[in-house]
DOTI-931370 format. One record per residue (C-alpha): residue in one letter; x, y, z. Coordinates in steps of 0.2 Angstrom, whole numbers, plus 5000, padded with zeros to 4 digits. Layout:
BEGIN
AXYZ ...
END
This chain:
BEGIN
M500050005000 K500350124999 K499450235012 L498950355020 S498850535025 T497050565027 L496350745026 S494850775036 V493950885024 V492450865013 M492850864995 A492051024988 G491551044970 L491850864964 F490350784972 C488750854979 A488550824997 S487850655002 S486250665011 F486050535025 A484950385019 N484450235028 L485150075021 S483949935015 K483349825029 Q484049675019 S485849755021 T485749795039 T484949635044 I486249525035 A487649635041 E487149595059 Y487049415055 A488749415048 V489449485064 Q488449365075 Q488949215065 Y490749255059 Q491649385070 S492649255079 T492949155063 Q493649295054 I494949325068 H495349135066 T495549155048 L496649315050 A497749215061 N498049085048 L498349215034 V499649315044 S500649155048 F501249155030 P502749285029 T502149345011 V503649465009 N504249474991 K506049434990 E507249494976 G507749344965 I506249234969 D504749254958 T503149274968 T502349124960 Q503849014965 N504049074983 P503548944996 D502749065007 F501549134993 I501248954988 G500648915005 F499649075006 K498749024990 S498448854996 L497548925011 V496549045001 K496048904989 L495548795003 K494548935012 A493648974996 A493148794993 E492548785012 L491448935010 G490748884993 F491549014982 H492349004964 Y494249014965 E495449064951 D497349074952 H498049184939 G499849184946 H500049354954 V498149374955 L496849274964 L495049294961 I493649224973 S491849254967 Y490049224971 G488749224958 N488849214939 Q488049374934 A488649464919 D489049624929 K490149624944 V490749714960 T492549684963 V493349714980 V495249734978 T496549684991 H498249624992 G499049475001 D500949525001 V501649625016 Q503149725020 P504649655029 A504649655048 D506049665060 A505649525072 S506749605086 K505549745087 W503949645091 K503449565107 K503049405098 S503349345080 P502649475067 F501949325058 Y500949265073 L499249345077 D499649415095 A497949445103 T498549445121 S500049575123 E498849715121 P497049665124 G495849725111 K497249725098 L497649595085 I499549625082 A500449555066 R501249605050 G499749615038 S498349625051 E497849805045 D498749795028 D497949695020 K497549525027 G496249585040 A495249655025 I495449495016 A494649395030 T493249515032 A492849515014 L492749325014 Y491449315028 A490449465021 M490249365005 K489849205015 A488449295025 I487649345009 K487849175002 D487149095018 K485549195016 G485349144998 L485349324992 V485349344973 L486049504968 N486049604952 N487949594951 K489249454954 L490349484969 E492249464966 L493649474978 M495349504970 I496949474980 Y498549544971 L500149464978 A501449604973 E500649764978 E502049814989 S503449784977 D502949774959 W501349834949 D501949764932 P501049594934 I499349664939 K499549794925 A499849644913 F498349554920 L497149694918 K497449714900 S496349554897 Y495249574912 D493449634911 Q493349794921 P491949784935 K490449884935 Y491049944952 A492749934960 V493149964978 T494949944986 I494949905005 D496749945007 A496550125013 S495450235024 Y493750285028 P492550365025 V492850355006 V494450394997 V494250484980 A496050544978 E497750474980 K499450554979 G500750484967 W502050374975 S503750454970 L505550424973 I507150524973 E508750414974 P510450494974 T511950384975 F513550464983 I515250404980 G516950464988 E518650404993 K518850325010 Q519550445023 T520750425038 N521150615041 G520150755048 V518350745055 F517350615045 V515950485047 S515850305042 Q514550155043 L513050265040 K511450165041 G509650195042 G507950125038 S507149955033 F506249985017 K505750125005 S503950155011 Q504250155030 I504750305040 P506350245048 E506450225067 D508350185067 A509850275060 S511650275065 V513450335060 V515150325067 L516050495069 H517950495068 N519250625075 A518050735084 D518750835098 A517850865115 D517151035109 L516250955094 L515550805104 Q514950925117 Q514051035103 L513250885096 E512650815113 Q511850985117 K511050995100 A510450815102 N509550865119 Q508550985109 F507750845098 N506450795111 K505550675099 V507050555096 K508250475108 I510050495103 Q511450405111 F513350435110 K514450275113 P516350275112 V516950145100 D518750095095 S518850205080 G517750345086 T516050385093 L514450285088 I512950405086 S511250315086 V509550385084 K507950305089 G506350375081 V504550305078 S504150205062 A502650235052 H501950225034 S502950335023 S501350415016 E501050475034 P502650555039 E501850665052 N501350505062 G503150445063 V504850515069 N506150505056 A507750445063 I508750475046 A508050655045 H508550685063 L510350615061 G510550725046 A509950875056 L511150845070 F512550865058 H511951025050 G513351145049 V514651025054 D516251025043 L516350845038 G517550755025 L516650725009 N516750535008 S515150455002 E514450445020 G514850635023 Q514050685007 A512450585011 L512350665028 K512650845021 F511350815008 I510050755021 A510450905032 D510451035018 L509050985007 L507850885019 G508150915038 T506650865048 D505350965038 I504150835029 H503550945014 G505150985005 E505351165010 Q507251155010 F507351064994 G507451204982 N505751254975 I504951074975 A503651104989 Y501851134984 S500051094989 H498351054982 D496751134989 F495950964992 M497450834992 G498550935003 P500450965002 M501750844995 T502650755008 V504550715007 A505350585018 P507150505018 T506750315021 L508250215017 L510150215017 A510950075007 A512850055007 K513849964993 D515749964992 N516250154992 S514550214988 I512950244998 T511150264991 L509850374999 S508050334996 I506850484998 N504950444996 L503850574990 R501950574989 R501450704977 P499650784974 A498950854959 G499351034955 K501051024948 T501650934932 A502850794933 E503950884921 R504051044931 L504350944947 D505750844939 T506651004933 E506451074951 I507250924959 H508650914947 T508951104949 A509051084968 I510250934967 D511351014954 A511551174965 W512051064980 Q513350974970 N514051134963 H514151204981 Y515151064987 Q516051024971 V515550844971 A514750734958 L513350604962 A513750424955 H511950404950 L510250494952 E508550404950 V506950504950 E505250424948 L503750524949 G502050434950 D500450504945 P499150564957 M497350514956 L495850634958 L494150574953 D492750684949 G491250564950 A491350384954 P489550324953 H489550214969 A490550344980 E488950414987 K488250244992 L489850205002 L489750365011 D487950325016 I488550165023 F489950245033 K488750375040 H487450245044 Y488650135055 T489650275063 N488350405065 D489550535058 Q488450645048 S489950765044 A490950635035 G491450675018 F492650615004 I494450615007 S496150615000 I497650495005 G499450495003 G499350324996 G499650224982 T498350084981 N497849984966 A496250094964 K497350194951 L497250044939 F495350024938 D493950124930 N493150234944 A493850144958 V493750214976 S494350154993 F493350105008 G494350075024 P494949975033 S495750115043 M494650245052 P494850435050 N495950525063 A496750355068 K498650325065 Y498850195051 T499950055058 G500349965042 H502149965037 S502650005055 E503449895067 H501849885078 E500549845065 F498849795072 I496949805069 T495749805084 V494449675087 K493149815087 Q493749875070 L493549705062 E491849695069 L491349865061 N492249825045 L491249665044 R489549755046 M490049895033 Y490849775020 T489349665021 A488149805018 M489349875004 M489249714995 I487349704996 E487049884991 L488249884977 G487749714972 N486049774969 M486449944960 
END
């Protein structure tokens, strides 16, 4: 995913305001039946789903990865047990109920991001329901395996009641959403687009706009140093779409005055913990922040950004690590909107500001690559933004008289819909079950597969104004939220199934 900086704002001008409407008695009755019959069962199924560490690994095709093969086998078994039709298209699984010509497709994904087991109370691939009562803690619990379990039992409740809808219900599970969209793009070329598509990989109330996932990756290279003040062993982050909670570097040849200055500055950073530890070759400086989804940088505390800010103004040797730290300090700092990065910062009236976050440092030989994850709204062309990025980086290189070994810039397209035919009905469902009559359409920082479908919108599973925990090292979904999702997804399938 992708996800998720939600804006608590009604989308003015693109849709007319949704008036509160009662749902059909059929929808509400079957939704209650779903909860009474399948709440505990969906939790059991979620426990089975998260037990497969479906992390895509470089060099192993998804379809040949034993963890994905096991996950597929479970889904196939579950589909048969529940009486649904199952299709395996390699990277895409389809589970359906009905044989109508038109269909409602609910889009999810079964792959997950990596997890650092040392940061979890129990295995990240075990559904921990006891460490924090009321929370179901596991990698994939919120993103996206909880939603998969809920969708299966929403469909099952409808099937139990023998309800014949106008449209077929289809659950699509993509297996490389977190790493590679090429297989699903290829699949969709021969796939019949649904009458209505809904991704359940984002936020409530109803997502009608998504920022474009983007990336800036400079690679720094420099000679190894032994003299003067310099840094080495620069590390930080786990993967490109996570706000990093760890970063560290070894500082060499620093005198007592410089160390004192750095320690005093570190004490001013009250959101992170910074430790100074003497080592044989110098001083190890470690920063501890808070991980979050990179589309919600405001909900994390970026350890890489704070480490760079700590060294702002410090005269360092220009080896690869020194260049990287100076780049972070000069062009990024702890700001999350790119205000220091030349003229790249901008905002959209509905979608909000672009966010900019350093997320990963990867060293190789004498070089180090910095990954900077952007989430860009509408309002500025990719061509203009690309020019501004290169202008800022060129000026930085000229200032220090250094040359990057490589620069990669990838600018994803934002999505902004002006009228999905089923968005109003989804908003009615949310209002009905939350009694939030002020709820409106929202924009997210994400990156879901909704971009690939005709008029697709997103509907949960994360509540507005709640921190999204997917991609963090403390991912969970609450028992209460699963219950609410089961009600709303059952009603959604019935209401859209009859549209």
